[in-house]
C-alpha positions, 0 to 999 in steps of 0.5 A, a space after each residue: 500500500 502506498 502513502 497517497 493521501 486525500 489532501 486534494 479532495 475538496 468539499 465540506 468540513 465533514 467531507 474533508 475529514 470523512 474521505 481521508 479517514 476512509 481512504 486507507 480502507 479503500 486503498 488497501 483493497 484496490 488492485 494495482 494501479 493503473 487499473 480502471 476504477 469507477 466510483 458510484 456517487 462521487 458527489 460534488 467534491 469528486 469523492 475518491 477520484 482525485 486520490 485515485 488519480 494521484 495513485 495512478 488509477 484510471 478513475 471515473 466518478 459517476 454522480 448527477 452532481 459530479 464536478 466538471 472534468 474528464 474524470 467525471 460523468 454527471 448522471 446516475 449510475 443506473 443511466 451510465 453506460 460502462 464502455 469496458 468492465 472495470 477492475 474495481 467499483 467503489 460505492 461510499 454511502 451511495 447504495 442506501 439511496 438508490 431507488 432500486 437496489 437489486 437493479 443497481 447491484 446487477 449493473 455493478 456485476 455487469 460493470 466489473 471485470 471477472 476478477 474485479 473487486 467491489 468496495 463499499 462503505 455504508 451507513 446502517 441507519 436502522 442501528 442509529 438508536 436513541 442512545 446513539 443519537 443522543 451521544 451524537 447530539 451531545 457532541 454537536 459543534 457550536 454552530 451548524 453548517 450546510 451539511 449538518 444533518 445531525 443537528 437537523 435530525 435533533 431539531 426535527 425529532 424534538 419538534 415532532 414530539 415522537 419517540 426516536 424510533 418512530 421518527 427515524 423510521 418515518 424519515 427513512 421511509 419518506 426518503 426510501 432509504 435501504 437499511 444497511 442490512 438490506 444493502 448487505 443482503 443484496 450484495 451477498 446475493 451476487 457477490 462472495 464476501 471477502 470482508 464485512 465489518 461494522 464500526 465508526 461513522 459519525 465522528 467527522 460531524 462531532 466536535 472534538 471527537 475522533 474515530 478512536 473516541 467513537 470506537 471506544 463508545 462502541 466497544 463500551 456498549 454506549 452506542 451502536 456501530 452504524 458504519 459498514 465496510 464491505 469488500 466483495 468479489 464476483 461469485 463464480 458461475 
């Protein structure tokens, strides 16, 4: 594994912290450069594409809000035509948003080379219970930002006067989010799992909180592990 960093990635403050924290995991499981790599849902910051290019990969980021540039395609992955199979596909917190999970998983399979690898980082929103939510709310920074989703949920929940579980599931239903469990089940239907772990997710949004702090709270049973990391390979016929 090389020492390529994510220093070139722009975006919100949480993105600047989140992407570099996940990059070592992504980099560890990539094939050797200069393999072609596709990122699903790179977002307006470009996701991992700048770091991939810096490490010598032939990277393409697909997202309706992708930046301008030859390495990006401004469209949904479902509409993107993959010219040649790629050696790796990265999906970082994008699969729980897709409209039709099975169709997207099938397209991922079709887009991967036979020996290709799928690298997924996801959020298990269904594990975000009231204890976990309150632990996060107690650590919110003093002022909100453009992408301050935790503060938004705290305020909306309090205004609703509903139990946390009812509020959370209604929100997920309204936004048609797939649970982390459903995402993994969908992947395991088509892929051989090489790695599946749960762990940290929310620390970049919190004041004075590191990944180690969040992991310590998980280990102590204070909060749930809502982050998912998955690596899979195409199942042999």
